[in-house]
DSSP file (Angstrom, degrees, kcal/mol; ACC not computed):
  #  RESIDUE AA STRUCTURE BP1 BP2  ACC     N-H-->O    O-->H-N    N-H-->O    O-->H-N    TCO  KAPPA ALPHA  PHI   PSI    X-CA   Y-CA   Z-CA
    1    1 A X     >        0   0    0      0, 0.0     4,-2.0     0, 0.0     5,-0.2   0.000 360.0 360.0 360.0 -37.1  -81.7   30.0   70.8
    2    2 A X  H  >  +     0   0    0      1,-0.2     4,-2.3     2,-0.2     5,-0.1   0.869 360.0  55.1 -62.1 -34.9  -79.6   29.7   67.5
    3    3 A X  H  > S+     0   0    0      1,-0.2     4,-2.4     2,-0.2    -1,-0.2   0.939 108.9  48.1 -65.8 -42.6  -76.4   29.3   69.6
    4    4 A X  H  > S+     0   0    0      1,-0.2     4,-1.7     2,-0.2    -1,-0.2   0.916 110.4  50.4 -61.4 -42.9  -78.0   26.4   71.4
    5    5 A X  H  X S+     0   0    0     -4,-2.0     4,-2.2     1,-0.2    -1,-0.2   0.896 109.4  51.9 -57.9 -43.9  -79.2   24.8   68.3
    6    6 A X  H  X S+     0   0    0     -4,-2.3     4,-2.6     1,-0.2    -1,-0.2   0.920 109.1  49.5 -62.4 -45.7  -75.7   25.1   66.8
    7    7 A X  H  X S+     0   0    0     -4,-2.4     4,-0.7     1,-0.2    -1,-0.2   0.801 113.1  48.2 -64.9 -28.4  -74.1   23.4   69.9
    8    8 A X  H  X S+     0   0    0     -4,-1.7     4,-0.6    -5,-0.2    -1,-0.2   0.828 116.6  41.2 -80.4 -32.0  -76.6   20.6   69.7
    9    9 A X  H  X S+     0   0    0     -4,-2.2     4,-2.3    -5,-0.2     3,-0.3   0.850 100.8  70.1 -84.4 -32.1  -76.2   19.9   65.9
   10   10 A X  H  X S+     0   0    0     -4,-2.6     4,-2.0     1,-0.2     3,-0.2   0.921 100.1  46.3 -56.1 -49.8  -72.4   20.3   65.7
   11   11 A X  H  X S+     0   0    0     -4,-0.7     4,-2.1     1,-0.2    -1,-0.2   0.849 110.1  55.2 -61.3 -31.8  -71.7   17.0   67.7
   12   12 A X  H  X S+     0   0    0     -4,-0.6     4,-2.4    -3,-0.3    -1,-0.2   0.889 107.4  50.0 -65.5 -37.5  -74.2   15.2   65.5
   13   13 A X  H  X S+     0   0    0     -4,-2.3     4,-2.0    -3,-0.2    -2,-0.2   0.927 110.9  48.1 -63.9 -43.1  -72.3   16.3   62.4
   14   14 A X  H  X S+     0   0    0     -4,-2.0     4,-1.3    -5,-0.2    -2,-0.2   0.894 112.5  49.3 -65.0 -38.6  -69.0   15.2   63.7
   15   15 A X  H  < S+     0   0    0     -4,-2.1     3,-0.3     1,-0.2    -1,-0.2   0.939 111.9  48.2 -62.0 -49.0  -70.5   11.8   64.7
   16   16 A X  H  < S+     0   0    0     -4,-2.4    -1,-0.2     1,-0.2    -2,-0.2   0.827 114.8  45.1 -64.6 -34.3  -72.1   11.3   61.3
   17   17 A X  H  < S+     0   0    0     -4,-2.0    -1,-0.2    -5,-0.2    -2,-0.2   0.642  86.9 109.6 -83.4 -19.3  -68.9   12.3   59.3
   18   18 A X  S  < S-     0   0    0     -4,-1.3     2,-0.2    -3,-0.3    -3,-0.0  -0.354  76.9-113.3 -62.4 138.5  -66.6   10.2   61.5
   19   19 A X        -     0   0    0      1,-0.1     2,-0.8     2,-0.0    -1,-0.1  -0.522  22.5-131.2 -74.4 138.3  -65.2    7.1   59.6
   20   20 A X     >  -     0   0    0     -2,-0.2     4,-2.1     1,-0.2     3,-0.2  -0.790  15.0-164.1 -88.4 104.4  -66.5    3.8   61.0
   21   21 A X  H  > S+     0   0    0     -2,-0.8     4,-2.2     1,-0.2    -1,-0.2   0.775  88.0  55.9 -61.7 -27.3  -63.4    1.5   61.5
   22   22 A X  H  > S+     0   0    0      2,-0.2     4,-2.4     1,-0.2    -1,-0.2   0.916 109.3  45.3 -69.0 -46.1  -65.5   -1.5   61.8
   23   23 A X  H  > S+     0   0    0      2,-0.2     4,-2.4    -3,-0.2    -2,-0.2   0.898 112.5  51.4 -63.7 -39.5  -67.1   -0.9   58.4
   24   24 A X  H  X S+     0   0    0     -4,-2.1     4,-2.7     2,-0.2     5,-0.2   0.938 110.4  48.4 -64.7 -45.3  -63.8   -0.1   56.8
   25   25 A X  H  X S+     0   0    0     -4,-2.2     4,-2.3     1,-0.2    -2,-0.2   0.899 111.3  51.4 -64.9 -39.5  -62.3   -3.4   58.2
   26   26 A X  H  X S+     0   0    0     -4,-2.4     4,-2.3     2,-0.2    -1,-0.2   0.939 111.7  47.0 -58.5 -47.6  -65.3   -5.4   56.9
   27   27 A X  H  X S+     0   0    0     -4,-2.4     4,-2.3     1,-0.2    -2,-0.2   0.910 112.8  49.0 -62.6 -43.4  -64.9   -3.8   53.4
   28   28 A X  H  X S+     0   0    0     -4,-2.7     4,-2.3     1,-0.2    -1,-0.2   0.901 111.0  49.1 -62.5 -43.0  -61.2   -4.5   53.4
   29   29 A X  H  X S+     0   0    0     -4,-2.3     4,-1.9     2,-0.2    -1,-0.2   0.891 111.2  49.8 -64.3 -39.8  -61.7   -8.1   54.4
   30   30 A X  H  X S+     0   0    0     -4,-2.3     4,-1.3     2,-0.2    -2,-0.2   0.907 110.7  51.1 -68.2 -40.3  -64.4   -8.6   51.7
   31   31 A X  H  < S+     0   0    0     -4,-2.3     4,-0.4     1,-0.2     3,-0.2   0.910 110.5  48.2 -61.1 -44.6  -62.1   -7.0   49.1
   32   32 A X  H >< S+     0   0    0     -4,-2.3     3,-0.7     1,-0.2    -1,-0.2   0.843 111.3  49.7 -67.9 -34.6  -59.2   -9.3   50.0
   33   33 A X  H >< S+     0   0    0     -4,-1.9     3,-2.0     1,-0.2     4,-0.3   0.773  92.9  80.3 -71.9 -26.8  -61.4  -12.4   50.0
   34   34 A X  T 3< S+     0   0    0     -4,-1.3     3,-0.3     1,-0.3    -1,-0.2   0.764  95.1  42.8 -52.7 -31.0  -62.7  -11.5   46.5
   35   35 A X  T <> S+     0   0    0     -3,-0.7     4,-1.8    -4,-0.4    -1,-0.3   0.088  74.3 116.1-111.5  25.6  -59.8  -12.8   44.7
   36   36 A X  H <> S+     0   0    0     -3,-2.0     4,-1.2     1,-0.2    -1,-0.2   0.896  76.7  53.1 -59.2 -41.6  -59.1  -16.1   46.6
   37   37 A X  H >4 S+     0   0    0     -3,-0.3     3,-0.6    -4,-0.3     4,-0.3   0.934 110.9  43.8 -62.6 -47.3  -59.8  -18.2   43.5
   38   38 A X  H >4 S+     0   0    0      1,-0.2     3,-1.5     2,-0.2    -1,-0.2   0.829 107.7  61.0 -70.3 -26.4  -57.3  -16.4   41.2
   39   39 A X  H >< S+     0   0    0     -4,-1.8     3,-1.3     1,-0.3    -1,-0.2   0.819  96.1  60.3 -64.0 -28.7  -54.8  -16.4   43.9
   40   40 A X  T << S+     0   0    0     -4,-1.2     3,-0.3    -3,-0.6    -1,-0.3   0.623  99.8  58.2 -71.1 -12.4  -54.9  -20.2   43.9
   41   41 A X  T X   +     0   0    0     -3,-1.5     3,-2.2    -4,-0.3     4,-0.4   0.268  67.9 111.5-101.2  10.2  -53.7  -19.9   40.2
   42   42 A X  G X   +     0   0    0     -3,-1.3     3,-1.5     1,-0.3    -1,-0.2   0.827  67.9  68.3 -53.5 -34.0  -50.4  -18.0   40.9
   43   43 A X  G 3  S+     0   0    0     -3,-0.3    -1,-0.3     1,-0.3    -2,-0.1   0.746  88.7  66.5 -59.9 -21.3  -48.5  -21.1   39.9
   44   44 A X  G <  S+     0   0    0     -3,-2.2    17,-0.3    16,-0.0    -1,-0.3   0.805  77.9 104.9 -66.6 -32.2  -49.7  -20.4   36.3
   45   45 A X    <   +     0   0    0     -3,-1.5     2,-0.3    -4,-0.4    17,-0.2  -0.210  62.4  42.1 -59.9 135.6  -47.7  -17.2   36.0
   46   46 A X  E    S-A   61   0A   0     15,-2.1    15,-2.8     2,-0.1     2,-0.5  -0.758  94.8 -49.5 124.8-169.1  -44.5  -17.3   33.9
   47   47 A X  E     -A   60   0A   0     -2,-0.3   122,-2.6    13,-0.2     2,-0.4  -0.891  44.8-169.1-108.9 130.9  -43.4  -18.7   30.6
   48   48 A X  E     -AB  59 168A   0     11,-3.4    11,-2.8    -2,-0.5     2,-0.3  -0.955   9.8-173.7-120.1 137.6  -44.1  -22.4   29.7
   49   49 A X  E     -AB  58 167A   0    118,-2.6   118,-2.5    -2,-0.4     2,-0.3  -0.909  15.3-170.3-135.0 158.5  -42.5  -24.0   26.7
   50   50 A X  E     -A   57   0A   0      7,-2.2     7,-2.7    -2,-0.3     2,-0.6  -0.926   3.9-167.0-148.5 121.8  -42.6  -27.3   24.8
   51   51 A X  E     +A   56   0A   0     -2,-0.3     2,-0.4     5,-0.2     5,-0.2  -0.947  13.9 169.8-111.1 118.5  -40.2  -28.4   22.1
   52   52 A X  E >   -A   55   0A   0      3,-3.2     3,-1.9    -2,-0.6     2,-0.4  -0.825  63.0 -63.6-131.6  93.6  -41.5  -31.5   20.2
   53   53 A X  T 3  S-     0   0    0     -2,-0.4    -1,-0.0     1,-0.3     0, 0.0  -0.529 118.5 -14.1  67.1-125.0  -39.4  -32.2   17.1
   54   54 A X  T 3  S+     0   0    0     -2,-0.4    24,-2.3    -3,-0.1    25,-0.6   0.510 121.6  90.8 -86.1  -4.6  -39.8  -29.2   14.7
   55   55 A X  E <   -AC  52  77A   0     -3,-1.9    -3,-3.2    22,-0.2     2,-0.4  -0.803  54.7-173.3 -99.3 130.1  -42.7  -27.8   16.6
   56   56 A X  E     -AC  51  76A   0     20,-2.7    20,-2.9    -2,-0.5     2,-0.4  -0.982   3.1-169.9-124.2 132.9  -42.2  -25.3   19.5
   57   57 A X  E     -AC  50  75A   0     -7,-2.7    -7,-2.2    -2,-0.4     2,-0.4  -0.938   4.0-177.6-124.2 142.9  -45.0  -24.1   21.7
   58   58 A X  E     -AC  49  74A   0     16,-2.3    16,-2.1    -2,-0.4     2,-0.4  -0.998  10.5-176.1-142.9 139.6  -45.0  -21.3   24.3
   59   59 A X  E     -AC  48  73A   0    -11,-2.8   -11,-3.4    -2,-0.4     2,-0.5  -0.993   9.3-169.6-137.7 125.6  -47.6  -20.0   26.7
   60   60 A X  E     -AC  47  72A   0     12,-2.0    12,-1.8    -2,-0.4     2,-0.4  -0.978   2.5-167.8-121.6 116.4  -46.7  -16.8   28.8
   61   61 A X  E     +AC  46  71A   0    -15,-2.8   -15,-2.1    -2,-0.5     2,-0.3  -0.851   7.0 179.4-106.2 137.9  -49.0  -15.7   31.7
   62   62 A X  E     - C   0  70A   0      8,-2.6     8,-2.6    -2,-0.4     2,-0.6  -0.975  30.6-117.6-135.4 150.5  -48.7  -12.4   33.5
   63   63 A X  E     - C   0  69A   0     -2,-0.3     6,-0.3     6,-0.2     3,-0.1  -0.802  24.4-177.9 -87.0 119.0  -50.7  -10.8   36.3
   64   64 A X        -     0   0    0      4,-2.6     2,-0.2    -2,-0.6     5,-0.2   0.850  67.1 -37.7 -80.9 -40.1  -52.5   -7.7   35.1
   65   65 A X  S    S-     0   0    0      3,-1.4     3,-0.5     0, 0.0    -1,-0.3  -0.848  84.0 -60.0-162.3-164.2  -53.9   -6.8   38.5
   66   66 A X  S    S+     0   0    0     -2,-0.2   -28,-0.1     1,-0.2     3,-0.1   0.763 132.5  30.7 -65.4 -23.5  -55.4   -8.6   41.6
   67   67 A X  S    S+     0   0    0      1,-0.1    25,-2.7   -29,-0.1     2,-0.4   0.433 112.0  64.4-116.0  -0.8  -58.2  -10.1   39.6
   68   68 A X  E     - D   0  91A   0     -3,-0.5    -4,-2.6    23,-0.2    -3,-1.4  -0.987  44.9-178.9-136.7 130.5  -56.8  -10.7   36.1
   69   69 A X  E     -CD  63  90A   0     21,-2.8    21,-2.8    -2,-0.4     2,-0.3  -0.896  15.4-162.0-112.8 150.1  -54.1  -12.7   34.5
   70   70 A X  E     -CD  62  89A   0     -8,-2.6    -8,-2.6    -2,-0.3     2,-0.4  -0.952   6.5-172.3-132.2 154.9  -53.4  -12.5   30.8
   71   71 A X  E     -CD  61  88A   0     17,-2.7    17,-2.2    -2,-0.3     2,-0.4  -0.982  17.6-155.5-146.4 155.6  -51.6  -14.9   28.4
   72   72 A X  E     -CD  60  87A   0    -12,-1.8   -12,-2.0    -2,-0.4     2,-0.4  -0.998  20.5-175.7-130.0 130.6  -50.3  -15.2   24.9
   73   73 A X  E     +CD  59  86A   0     13,-2.6    13,-2.5    -2,-0.4     2,-0.3  -0.974   6.2 167.3-128.9 140.3  -49.8  -18.6   23.4
   74   74 A X  E     -CD  58  85A   0    -16,-2.1   -16,-2.3    -2,-0.4     2,-0.4  -0.992  23.2-150.7-148.7 158.5  -48.3  -19.7   20.1
   75   75 A X  E     -CD  57  84A   0      9,-2.5     8,-2.7    -2,-0.3     9,-1.4  -0.996  20.4-176.2-125.7 133.0  -47.1  -22.7   18.2
   76   76 A X  E     -CD  56  82A   0    -20,-2.9   -20,-2.7    -2,-0.4     2,-0.4  -0.971  15.7-141.6-130.8 150.9  -44.4  -22.4   15.5
   77   77 A X  E >> S-CD  55  81A   0      4,-2.7     4,-1.9    -2,-0.4     3,-1.8  -0.897  81.4  -3.4-111.4 135.7  -42.8  -24.8   13.1
   78   78 A X  T 34 S-     0   0    0    -24,-2.3    -1,-0.2    -2,-0.4   -23,-0.1   0.791 113.9 -80.9  57.9  30.1  -39.2  -24.9   12.1
   79   79 A X  T 34 S+     0   0    0    -25,-0.6    -1,-0.3    -3,-0.2     3,-0.1   0.775 126.0  75.8  49.8  27.4  -38.6  -21.7   14.3
   80   80 A X  T <4 S+     0   0    0     -3,-1.8     2,-0.5     1,-0.3    -2,-0.2   0.648  81.5  48.6-128.5 -53.9  -40.0  -19.8   11.3
   81   81 A X  E  <  -D   77   0A   0     -4,-1.9    -4,-2.7     2,-0.0     2,-0.5  -0.856  62.9-142.9-115.0 122.9  -43.8  -20.0   10.9
   82   82 A X  E     +D   76   0A   0     -2,-0.5    -6,-0.3    -6,-0.2     3,-0.1  -0.687  20.0 176.8 -78.8 125.3  -46.4  -19.5   13.5
   83   83 A X  E     +     0   0A   0     -8,-2.7     2,-0.3    -2,-0.5    -7,-0.2   0.520  67.1  22.3-107.7  -9.2  -49.2  -21.9   12.9
   84   84 A X  E     +D   75   0A   0     -9,-1.4    -9,-2.5     2,-0.0     2,-0.3  -0.963  60.9 171.6-157.6 139.6  -51.4  -21.1   15.9
   85   85 A X  E     +D   74   0A   0     -2,-0.3    19,-1.7   -11,-0.2     2,-0.3  -0.990   5.0 168.3-148.3 141.5  -51.7  -18.1   18.2
   86   86 A X  E     -DE  73 103A   0    -13,-2.5   -13,-2.6    -2,-0.3     2,-0.3  -0.989  21.8-144.9-149.2 154.9  -54.2  -17.2   20.9
   87   87 A X  E     -DE  72 102A   0     15,-2.3    15,-2.8    -2,-0.3     2,-0.3  -0.918  20.8-166.9-116.2 151.5  -54.6  -14.7   23.7
   88   88 A X  E     -DE  71 101A   0    -17,-2.2   -17,-2.7    -2,-0.3     2,-0.4  -0.972  13.4-164.0-138.3 150.6  -56.3  -15.5   27.0
   89   89 A X  E     -DE  70 100A   0     11,-2.0    11,-3.0    -2,-0.3     2,-0.6  -0.996   4.7-163.0-132.0 129.8  -57.6  -13.7   30.0
   90   90 A X  E     +DE  69  99A   0    -21,-2.8   -21,-2.8    -2,-0.4     2,-0.4  -0.962  22.8 176.6-111.3 117.1  -58.3  -15.4   33.4
   91   91 A X  E     -DE  68  98A   0      7,-2.9     7,-3.2    -2,-0.6     2,-0.7  -0.945  29.3-146.0-126.3 136.7  -60.6  -13.1   35.5
   92   92 A X  E     + E   0  97A   0    -25,-2.7     2,-0.5    -2,-0.4     5,-0.2  -0.920  21.5 178.0-100.2 122.4  -62.2  -13.5   38.8
   93   93 A X  E >   - E   0  96A   0      3,-2.8     3,-1.6    -2,-0.7     2,-0.4  -0.885  61.3 -56.4-127.8  96.5  -65.5  -11.7   38.7
   94   94 A X  T 3  S-     0   0    0     -2,-0.5     0, 0.0     1,-0.2     0, 0.0  -0.580 122.9 -15.2  68.6-125.1  -67.3  -12.1   42.1
   95   95 A X  T 3  S+     0   0    0     -2,-0.4     2,-0.4    -3,-0.1    -1,-0.2   0.257 122.7  90.7 -93.6   9.8  -67.6  -15.8   42.7
   96   96 A X  E <   -E   93   0A   0     -3,-1.6    -3,-2.8    19,-0.0     2,-0.5  -0.868  56.9-158.8-110.6 141.2  -66.8  -16.8   39.1
   97   97 A X  E     -E   92   0A   0     -2,-0.4    19,-2.7    -5,-0.2     2,-0.4  -0.977  23.0-168.9-113.4 118.8  -63.4  -17.5   37.6
   98   98 A X  E     -EF  91 115A   0     -7,-3.2    -7,-2.9    -2,-0.5     2,-0.5  -0.894  18.3-157.5-121.0 138.3  -63.6  -17.1   33.9
   99   99 A X  E     -EF  90 114A   0     15,-3.1    15,-3.2    -2,-0.4     2,-0.5  -0.959  13.3-167.8-110.6 118.2  -61.2  -18.0   31.1
  100  100 A X  E     -EF  89 113A   0    -11,-3.0   -11,-2.0    -2,-0.5     2,-0.4  -0.943   5.4-168.9-113.2 125.0  -61.7  -16.0   27.9
  101  101 A X  E     -EF  88 112A   0     11,-3.1    11,-2.7    -2,-0.5     2,-0.5  -0.917  11.5-172.8-117.7 130.6  -59.9  -17.2   24.8
  102  102 A X  E     -E   87   0A   0    -15,-2.8   -15,-2.3    -2,-0.4     2,-0.5  -0.985  10.7-166.9-122.6 120.9  -59.4  -15.5   21.4
  103  103 A X  E >   -E   86   0A   0     -2,-0.5     3,-1.6     7,-0.3     6,-0.3  -0.919  26.2-113.7-112.3 129.3  -57.9  -17.5   18.7
  104  104 A X  T 3  S+     0   0    0    -19,-1.7   -19,-0.2    -2,-0.5     3,-0.1  -0.336 100.4   7.9 -54.4 134.2  -56.6  -16.0   15.4
  105  105 A X  T 3  S+     0   0    0      1,-0.2     2,-0.3     2,-0.0    -1,-0.3   0.681 110.6 102.5  64.8  22.0  -58.7  -17.1   12.4
  106  106 A X  S X  S+     0   0    0     -3,-1.6     3,-2.2     1,-0.1     4,-0.3  -0.964  78.6   5.5-129.3 151.9  -61.3  -18.8   14.6
  107  107 A X  G >  S-     0   0    0     -2,-0.3     3,-2.5     1,-0.3    -1,-0.1   0.834 123.7 -65.7  52.9  39.7  -64.9  -17.9   15.7
  108  108 A X  G 3  S-     0   0    0      1,-0.3    -1,-0.3    -3,-0.1     3,-0.1   0.833  90.1 -67.5  50.9  33.1  -64.8  -14.8   13.5
  109  109 A X  G <  S+     0   0    0     -3,-2.2     2,-0.4    -6,-0.3    -1,-0.3   0.644 101.8 138.1  60.0  19.2  -62.1  -13.5   15.9
  110  110 A X    <   -     0   0    0     -3,-2.5    -7,-0.3    -4,-0.3    -1,-0.2  -0.756  55.6-115.7 -92.1 138.4  -64.6  -13.3   18.7
  111  111 A X        -     0   0    0     -2,-0.4     2,-0.4    -9,-0.1    -9,-0.2  -0.328  21.1-146.2 -69.8 154.0  -63.4  -14.4   22.2
  112  112 A X  E     -F  101   0A   0    -11,-2.7   -11,-3.1     2,-0.0     2,-0.4  -0.990   9.7-146.3-122.6 133.2  -65.1  -17.4   23.8
  113  113 A X  E     -F  100   0A   0     -2,-0.4     2,-0.4   -13,-0.2   -13,-0.2  -0.841   9.7-167.1-106.4 136.0  -65.5  -17.5   27.6
  114  114 A X  E     -F   99   0A   0    -15,-3.2   -15,-3.1    -2,-0.4     2,-0.4  -0.962  15.3-138.3-119.9 138.5  -65.3  -20.7   29.7
  115  115 A X  E     -FG  98 127A   0     12,-2.5    12,-2.6    -2,-0.4     2,-0.2  -0.790  22.6-111.8-102.1 139.0  -66.5  -20.7   33.3
  116  116 A X  E     + G   0 126A   0    -19,-2.7    10,-0.3    -2,-0.4   -19,-0.2  -0.439  36.0 172.0 -67.1 130.5  -64.5  -22.6   36.1
  117  117 A X  E     +     0   0A   0      8,-3.2     2,-0.3     1,-0.4    -1,-0.2   0.559  67.5  20.8-112.0 -15.5  -66.5  -25.6   37.3
  118  118 A X  E     + G   0 125A   0      7,-1.2     7,-2.5     2,-0.0    -1,-0.4  -0.987  51.6 174.6-154.4 143.1  -63.8  -27.1   39.5
  119  119 A X  E     + G   0 124A   0     -2,-0.3     2,-0.3     5,-0.2     5,-0.2  -0.743  33.4 125.0-151.9  99.7  -60.6  -25.9   41.3
  120  120 A X  E >   + G   0 123A   0      3,-2.2     3,-1.4    -2,-0.2    -2,-0.0  -0.986  62.5   5.4-158.1 146.7  -58.9  -28.4   43.5
  121  121 A X  T 3  S-     0   0    0     -2,-0.3    20,-0.2     1,-0.3     3,-0.1   0.830 128.3 -49.9  50.3  43.4  -55.5  -30.1   44.1
  122  122 A X  T 3  S+     0   0    0      1,-0.2    19,-2.2    18,-0.1     2,-0.4   0.709 116.6 107.4  74.3  21.1  -53.7  -28.1   41.5
  123  123 A X  E <   -GH 120 140A   0     -3,-1.4    -3,-2.2    17,-0.2     2,-0.4  -0.997  44.3-173.1-133.8 133.7  -56.3  -28.7   38.7
  124  124 A X  E     -GH 119 139A   0     15,-2.6    15,-2.1    -2,-0.4     2,-0.5  -0.983   6.2-160.8-124.7 136.8  -58.7  -26.2   37.3
  125  125 A X  E     -GH 118 138A   0     -7,-2.5    -8,-3.2    -2,-0.4    -7,-1.2  -0.964   4.4-169.9-120.2 126.4  -61.5  -27.1   34.9
  126  126 A X  E     -GH 116 137A   0     11,-2.8    11,-2.2    -2,-0.5     2,-0.4  -0.890   9.4-168.2-113.5 147.4  -63.3  -24.6   32.7
  127  127 A X  E     +GH 115 136A   0    -12,-2.6   -12,-2.5    -2,-0.4     2,-0.3  -0.991  25.6 170.4-140.7 143.7  -66.4  -25.4   30.7
  128  128 A X    >   -     0   0    0      7,-2.8     3,-1.2    -2,-0.4   -14,-0.1  -0.803  10.3-174.3-145.2  99.3  -68.5  -23.8   27.9
  129  129 A X  T 3  S+     0   0    0     -2,-0.3     7,-0.1     1,-0.2     6,-0.1   0.685  81.4  61.5 -72.4 -14.5  -70.9  -26.5   26.7
  130  130 A X  T 3  S+     0   0    0      5,-0.1    -1,-0.2    -3,-0.0     2,-0.2   0.595  81.5  99.9 -85.9  -9.3  -72.2  -24.1   24.0
  131  131 A X  S <  S-     0   0    0     -3,-1.2     3,-0.2     1,-0.1    -3,-0.1  -0.507  74.5-132.7 -78.0 146.2  -68.8  -23.9   22.2
  132  132 A X  S    S+     0   0    0      1,-0.3    22,-0.3    -2,-0.2     2,-0.3   0.977  84.9  22.1 -58.2 -58.5  -68.2  -26.1   19.1
  133  133 A X  S    S+     0   0    0      1,-0.3    -1,-0.3    20,-0.1    20,-0.1  -0.901 118.5  21.6-161.7 134.4  -64.9  -27.3   20.3
  134  134 A X        +     0   0    0     18,-0.3    -1,-0.3    -2,-0.3    19,-0.2   0.639  53.9 178.5 -86.0 166.1  -63.5  -27.5   22.8
  135  135 A X  S    S+     0   0    0     17,-1.6    -7,-2.8     1,-0.2     2,-0.4   0.682  73.5  36.9 -94.2 -20.8  -66.1  -27.6   25.6
  136  136 A X  E     -HI 127 152A   0     16,-2.4    16,-2.2    -9,-0.2     2,-0.4  -0.974  59.4-167.8-133.2 145.9  -63.7  -28.0   28.4
  137  137 A X  E     -HI 126 151A   0    -11,-2.2   -11,-2.8    -2,-0.4     2,-0.4  -0.997  13.8-169.4-131.5 127.0  -60.2  -26.6   29.1
  138  138 A X  E     -HI 125 150A   0     12,-3.0    12,-2.0    -2,-0.4     2,-0.4  -0.939   8.0-171.3-123.8 137.3  -58.2  -28.2   31.9
  139  139 A X  E     -HI 124 149A   0    -15,-2.1   -15,-2.6    -2,-0.4     2,-0.4  -0.993  10.1-178.4-126.6 135.9  -54.9  -27.0   33.5
  140  140 A X  E     -HI 123 148A   0      8,-2.4     8,-2.2    -2,-0.4     2,-0.3  -0.981  23.9-164.5-133.4 148.8  -53.0  -29.0   36.0
  141  141 A X        +     0   0    0    -19,-2.2     6,-0.1    -2,-0.4   -18,-0.1  -0.654  30.4 152.2-126.0  72.3  -49.8  -28.5   38.0
  142  142 A X        +     0   0    0     -2,-0.3     2,-0.3     1,-0.1    -1,-0.1   0.698  65.7  29.6 -83.3 -17.5  -49.1  -32.0   39.1
  143  143 A X  S >  S-     0   0    0      3,-0.4     3,-1.9    -3,-0.1    -1,-0.1  -0.990  96.8 -87.3-137.9 151.1  -45.3  -31.6   39.3
  144  144 A X  T 3  S+     0   0    0     -2,-0.3     3,-0.1     1,-0.3    24,-0.1  -0.222 111.3   5.7 -52.8 136.6  -43.1  -28.7   40.1
  145  145 A X  T 3  S+     0   0    0      1,-0.2    23,-2.1    22,-0.1     2,-0.4   0.711 109.5 105.3  59.6  23.0  -42.2  -26.6   37.0
  146  146 A X  E <   - J   0 167A   0     -3,-1.9     2,-0.5    21,-0.2    -3,-0.4  -0.991  49.6-163.6-133.0 146.6  -44.5  -28.6   34.8
  147  147 A X  E     - J   0 166A   0     19,-2.1    19,-3.3    -2,-0.4     2,-0.5  -0.991   2.1-170.8-127.5 125.3  -47.8  -27.7   33.3
  148  148 A X  E     +IJ 140 165A   0     -8,-2.2    -8,-2.4    -2,-0.5     2,-0.3  -0.979  17.0 167.2-116.2 121.4  -50.2  -30.3   31.8
  149  149 A X  E     +IJ 139 164A   0     15,-3.0    15,-3.1    -2,-0.5     2,-0.3  -0.936   8.0 178.2-129.9 155.9  -53.2  -28.9   29.9
  150  150 A X  E     -IJ 138 163A   0    -12,-2.0   -12,-3.0    -2,-0.3     2,-0.4  -0.996  18.8-145.6-153.0 154.9  -55.8  -30.4   27.7
  151  151 A X  E     +IJ 137 162A   0     11,-2.1    11,-2.5    -2,-0.3     2,-0.3  -0.956  28.4 170.3-118.3 144.3  -58.9  -29.4   25.7
  152  152 A X  E     +IJ 136 161A   0    -16,-2.2   -16,-2.4    -2,-0.4   -17,-1.6  -0.969  15.3 101.9-151.9 163.6  -61.7  -31.8   25.2
  153  153 A X  E     - J   0 160A   0      7,-2.0     7,-3.1    -2,-0.3     2,-0.4  -0.979  65.6 -52.1 158.6-155.9  -65.2  -32.2   24.1
  154  154 A X  E     - J   0 159A   0     -2,-0.3     2,-0.4   -22,-0.3     5,-0.2  -0.905  38.1-174.3-114.6 146.3  -67.1  -33.5   21.1
  155  155 A X  E >  S- J   0 158A   0      3,-2.6     3,-2.0    -2,-0.4   -22,-0.1  -0.976  78.3  -9.8-139.6 123.5  -66.4  -32.6   17.5
  156  156 A X  T 3  S-     0   0    0     -2,-0.4     3,-0.1     1,-0.3    -1,-0.1   0.873 130.5 -55.8  49.0  40.8  -68.8  -33.9   14.8
  157  157 A X  T 3  S+     0   0    0      1,-0.2     2,-0.4     0, 0.0    -1,-0.3   0.402 117.5 110.0  80.9  -4.9  -70.4  -36.1   17.3
  158  158 A X  E <  S- J   0 155A   0     -3,-2.0    -3,-2.6     1,-0.0    -1,-0.2  -0.868  72.8-115.4-108.9 137.1  -67.1  -37.8   18.3
  159  159 A X  E     - J   0 154A   0     -2,-0.4     2,-0.3    -5,-0.2    -5,-0.3  -0.391  39.6-177.8 -64.7 142.1  -65.2  -37.3   21.6
  160  160 A X  E     - J   0 153A   0     -7,-3.1    -7,-2.0    -2,-0.0     2,-0.3  -0.997  13.8-176.6-147.4 144.8  -61.8  -35.6   21.2
  161  161 A X  E     - J   0 152A   0     -2,-0.3     2,-0.5    -9,-0.2    -9,-0.2  -0.995   5.8-167.3-140.2 132.2  -59.0  -34.6   23.5
  162  162 A X  E     - J   0 151A   0    -11,-2.5   -11,-2.1    -2,-0.3     2,-0.3  -0.989  14.3-153.4-121.2 126.7  -55.8  -32.7   22.8
  163  163 A X  E     - J   0 150A   0     -2,-0.5     2,-0.4   -13,-0.2   -13,-0.2  -0.697   8.7-169.3-100.3 149.3  -53.0  -32.8   25.4
  164  164 A X  E     - J   0 149A   0    -15,-3.1   -15,-3.0    -2,-0.3     2,-0.5  -0.992   1.5-168.7-136.3 131.2  -50.3  -30.1   26.0
  165  165 A X  E     - J   0 148A   0     -2,-0.4     2,-0.3   -17,-0.2   -17,-0.2  -0.977  11.5-179.8-123.0 126.1  -47.4  -30.6   28.2
  166  166 A X  E     - J   0 147A   0    -19,-3.3   -19,-2.1    -2,-0.5     2,-0.4  -0.824  19.5-148.7-122.9 158.4  -45.1  -27.7   29.2
  167  167 A X  E     -BJ  49 146A   0   -118,-2.5  -118,-2.6    -2,-0.3     2,-0.2  -0.956  35.6-105.2-117.2 146.3  -42.0  -27.0   31.3
  168  168 A X  E      B   48   0A   0    -23,-2.1  -120,-0.2    -2,-0.4  -122,-0.0  -0.533 360.0 360.0 -71.0 134.8  -41.4  -23.7   33.0
  169  169 A X              0   0    0   -122,-2.6    -1,-0.2    -2,-0.2  -121,-0.1   0.406 360.0 360.0 -84.0 360.0  -38.7  -21.7   31.2
């Protein structure tokens, strides 16, 4: 009787342990689709520079993995003194694309996260209405090898916008 039971159970064990290729393909497809938004931002990768008189700005973006880009940005005057520096992380988490910014000597050195509210035609808009300034960060790639970005919002009750124009290095 035990022999017959073993012969009946053995095929069930093999069937239960066998990998389901349909399930595997569905999981692979879902994983590939997960990073569609950040893949649309590939154009951002690289080093971007702006020389405006004695002021030099640079922003360098790198891909850390399939879901995360990181950047370091700085402004220096007279090729000597850094007057502004920040680090950024662009991460796709599920259906959200998040831009987290940490600026030296601001916000008690705590990072601030902005959520993407629009991504179309080479323009991405991030927003955090609870931040003092800016409340929006916008990146555009309107022409090849150029990057136009701006920050905007209200400061002391007044609308404010600061533009940044870069060329690919």
